C-alpha positions in Angstrom: 24.6 -21.5 25.5 20.9 -21.5 24.9 20.0 -22.4 28.5 21.9 -19.4 30.1 20.4 -17.1 27.5 16.9 -18.3 28.3 17.5 -18.0 32.0 18.8 -14.4 31.6 15.8 -13.5 29.4 13.4 -15.0 32.0 15.1 -13.1 34.8 15.0 -9.8 32.9 11.3 -10.3 32.1 10.5 -11.1 35.7 12.1 -7.8 36.8 10.5 -5.7 34.0 6.9 -7.1 34.2 4.8 -7.0 37.3 3.6 -10.3 38.8 0.1 -10.4 40.1 -0.3 -11.8 43.6 -3.4 -13.4 44.8 -6.6 -13.5 42.9 -7.1 -10.4 40.9 -10.5 -10.1 39.2 -11.7 -7.3 37.1 -14.9 -5.8 38.3 -17.9 -5.2 36.2 -17.0 -3.5 32.9 -18.7 -0.2 32.7 -21.0 0.2 29.7 -19.7 2.2 26.8 -21.4 5.5 26.3 -21.7 6.3 22.7 -22.6 9.9 21.9 -24.0 10.1 18.4 -22.3 12.6 16.1 -24.5 15.4 14.8 -25.5 15.1 11.1 -23.3 17.1 8.7 -24.6 20.5 7.8 -24.3 21.4 4.1 -24.3 25.1 3.5 -23.4 25.3 -0.2 -24.5 23.5 -3.3 -22.1 21.3 -5.2 -21.3 22.5 -8.7 -21.5 19.6 -11.1 -19.9 21.5 -14.0 -16.7 21.9 -12.0 -15.9 18.1 -12.1 -14.9 16.4 -15.4 -17.3 14.0 -16.9 -14.6 11.7 -18.2 -13.3 9.0 -15.9 -9.6 9.5 -15.3 -8.6 5.9 -16.0 -10.1 5.8 -19.5 -7.2 6.0 -22.0 -7.3 7.3 -25.5 -6.4 4.7 -28.2 -2.8 6.0 -28.6 -2.1 5.8 -24.8 -3.7 2.3 -24.7 -1.4 1.2 -27.6 1.7 2.5 -25.8 0.7 0.8 -22.6 0.1 -2.4 -24.4 3.6 -2.2 -26.0 5.2 -1.6 -22.6 3.4 -4.6 -21.1 4.4 -6.8 -24.1 8.0 -5.7 -23.7 8.0 -6.5 -20.0 6.4 -9.9 -20.7 9.0 -10.7 -23.4 11.8 -9.6 -21.0 10.7 -12.3 -18.5 11.3 -14.8 -21.3 14.7 -13.4 -22.0 13.8 -11.6 -25.2 15.0 -8.0 -25.4 12.6 -5.6 -27.2 14.2 -2.2 -27.1 13.2 1.1 -28.7 14.5 1.8 -32.2 15.2 5.5 -31.4 16.8 6.7 -28.2 16.9 10.5 -27.7 16.2 11.0 -31.4 19.2 8.8 -32.5 18.5 5.6 -34.5 19.9 2.6 -32.5 21.4 -0.2 -34.5 20.0 -3.7 -34.2 23.1 -5.2 -32.6 23.0 -2.9 -29.6 19.3 -3.4 -28.9 
């Protein structure tokens, strides 16, 4: 079954793609003309007070602690240990269902 499939595919490719005849050579490749872009023109001054001075990826200690707890819970989940929250939507969750 593979041989007829290959023959059919080769026939379809021979119809769809042109076959070069004779010796086709590409002439000399014309050189690329690169036109330099004009330098940017700045018309207004940048206001340094408009941008915050604190880096956005710096976390406060409370957020760092929460992120560490989430990462620890994910790591323990890979080991098969379930660490769930003690309160869900304000309701205390018993230990057996965690």
